[in-house]
C-alpha positions, -999 to 999 in steps of 0.1 A, spaced: -242 84 -75 -216 90 -102 -186 107 -84 -159 125 -96 -127 117 -78 -94 129 -75 -70 102 -74 -33 111 -64 -3 90 -69 -14 75 -101 16 85 -126 41 60 -140 57 56 -107 28 49 -85 19 18 -72 -13 20 -55 -26 49 -74 -18 34 -107 -35 0 -97 -66 20 -85 -69 41 -114 -73 10 -135 -96 -8 -116 -116 21 -108 -118 43 -142 -149 28 -152 -170 30 -123 -164 67 -116 -149 97 -131 -113 98 -123 -89 130 -121 -54 119 -120 -32 152 -127 7 148 -122 24 167 -97 40 188 -122 2 199 -128 -12 197 -95 14 207 -65 -7 194 -36 13 214 -12 -2 247 -27 -36 248 -11 -50 276 -34 -40 260 -65 -52 224 -52 -88 238 -40 -90 256 -74 -85 224 -92 -111 207 -70 -137 232 -74 -132 239 -112 -135 200 -119 -166 198 -91 -148 168 -76 -167 154 -45 -142 126 -34 -103 125 -28 -85 91 -28 -50 102 -18 -23 77 -27 8 96 -30 38 104 -8 66 128 -13 100 112 -21 117 143 -4 112 163 28 87 136 36 75 147 69 70 182 60 57 174 25 34 147 33 17 167 61 10 198 40 -5 178 15 -28 160 40 -41 189 58 -45 210 24 -67 181 13 -85 176 46 -94 212 50 -109 211 14 -125 179 19 -147 192 47 -170 204 21 -168 169 0 -183 135 3 -152 115 15 -112 118 18 -96 83 16 -59 80 26 -36 53 33 -16 46 62 13 22 69 22 -3 98 51 20 99 26 40 124 31 13 150 71 20 151 92 -1 131 120 0 155 102 -29 176 84 -61 167 47 -53 155 31 -82 164 -8 -90 153 -15 -49 162 -49 -42 161 -62 -3 152 -64 6 192 -26 -1 195 -18 31 180 -3 54 200 15 28 223 46 38 205 56 70 187 76 63 153 108 83 153 116 80 113 98 106 90 76 84 70 62 67 101 59 97 123 38 116 92 15 86 86 11 87 126 1 124 127 -21 120 97 -40 92 113 -43 106 147 -59 137 128 -81 120 106 -101 98 132 -114 131 145 -117 145 112 -153 152 96 -149 126 65 -115 113 64 -109 76 62 -77 55 67 -67 22 53 -35 12 70 -15 -13 45 16 -35 56 30 -56 30 7 -48 1 22 -62 -33 10 -63 -70 22 -55 -103 37 -20 -106 59 -23 -76 96 -21 -79 108 -53 -84 144 -44 -74 137 -44 -39 99 -52 -32 103 -89 -20 78 -109 -37 85 -93 -70 121 -95 -67 121 -135 -57 94 -140 -87 115 -125 -113 148 -141 -100 129 -174 -104 117 -166 -139 156 -162 -148 167 -194 -128 186 -170 -104 193 -180 -66 169 -163 -42 183 -142 -14 168 -134 19 185 -105 37 170 -119 74 142 -144 81 111 -124 95 73 -125 95 53 -103 75 16 -96 67 10 -94 30 -21 -89 9 -27 -84 -28 -34 -50 -46 -64 -63 -62 -82 -66 -34 -77 -32 -24 -106 -15 -50 -131 -32 -35 -126 -20 1 -120 17 -12 -156 13 -29 -172 3 1 -157 33 18 -167 58 -12 -202 42 -13 -212 32 24 -206 50 57 -180 31 77 -183 28 114 -145 36 120 -121 60 106 -92 37 101 -86 3 90 -58 -23 88 -59 -36 53 -39 -70 58 -46 -109 53 -44 -112 92 -22 -142 88 16 -138 91 41 -155 65 77 -158 68 100 -149 38 112 -183 35 76 -197 32 74 -171 3 104 -183 -12 91 -219 -13 56 -207 -29 74 -191 -54 96 -220 -61 64 -243 -63 46 -221 -87 76 -216 -109 85 -256 -109 121 -246 -101 149 -258 -79 168 -229 -67 189 -220 -39 175 -201 -10 200 -182 9 194 -162 40 225 -136 43 220 -129 78 209 -161 94 213 -152 131 182 -136 144 152 -123 128 144 -89 115 113 -74 133 79 -87 129 55 -67 109 18 -84 113 -19 -69 122 -54 -78 124 -79 -72 102 -108 -80 126 -122 -45 124 -126 -45 86 -139 -79 86 -162 -76 112 -179 -45 95 -177 -56 61 -196 -89 74 -171 -109 53 -137 -104 40 -124 -130 15 -91 -119 -1 -74 -135 -26 -54 -165 -13 -16 -159 -9 -7 -186 -34 -31 -175 -61 -20 -138 -58 19 -148 -59 10 -171 -91 -4 -144 -106 26 -118 -99 49 -148 -117 27 -151 -145 27 -112 -149 65 -110 -145 69 -138 -171 47 -117 -195 68 -87 -193 100 -104 -189 117 -86 -217 113 -53 -193 132 -69 -167 170 -67 -170 187 -95 -162 222 -77 -154 201 -54 -126 180 -80 -112 213 -104 -109 227 -74 -89 197 -70 -64 195 -88 -30 
């Protein structure tokens, strides 16, 4: 069935939404109105837009930069209410739901609720997931260290160190820690699966399921770039909280889960930044950590 999909967060500053728009544009009819055109916090305006465009599926990939708890919850509950008469509502959760004040070590979906996050972003995502798992047709893909083009290279680790290697700048790591990353290019196939099939569960961790240290990532970038650059850990004492999870629920239900190998994905990122080097200001990059 050729579906009409409202995809939020696909604007110029979007990351997940912008990548999804590129990947799905030839498979579905996508509607990607900017926030100035459609305020998702306005229930009546959102319902009217969805009805007038005969939209049957929503992929919600935006988050408010201000008043995050209130705004994100208003957007979600408006969309969830509307989606009761639609095919699917797909939202993106976060590892922050597990409470980033503590180590998050190979967390499974069943671990949600063991701790309650106190930051607005994590709390909003936690509340949304807790509601979604009992909602009619809402599905959550929980993201941890997802990376890819269009992310903010000034502070996103993999993009930042790729850019620094490109410019022969030393690589800095605030503090060593273990993360679980996954490449944005692997996301569209999972989103399509949720759209086209009937998943057994309502929430899934979307990760490699293989922790990696930041120093290991730096070594991968240096190998790919062929550079010999200094790698400095700014706070060498101790480590930041671990941020890793299991993907067994998704892998079991799919019957397969073969994401892009980390080194292959990082190589694509390095080549991407080399192709747009003129858009990465050296002076700005040099001042980042």
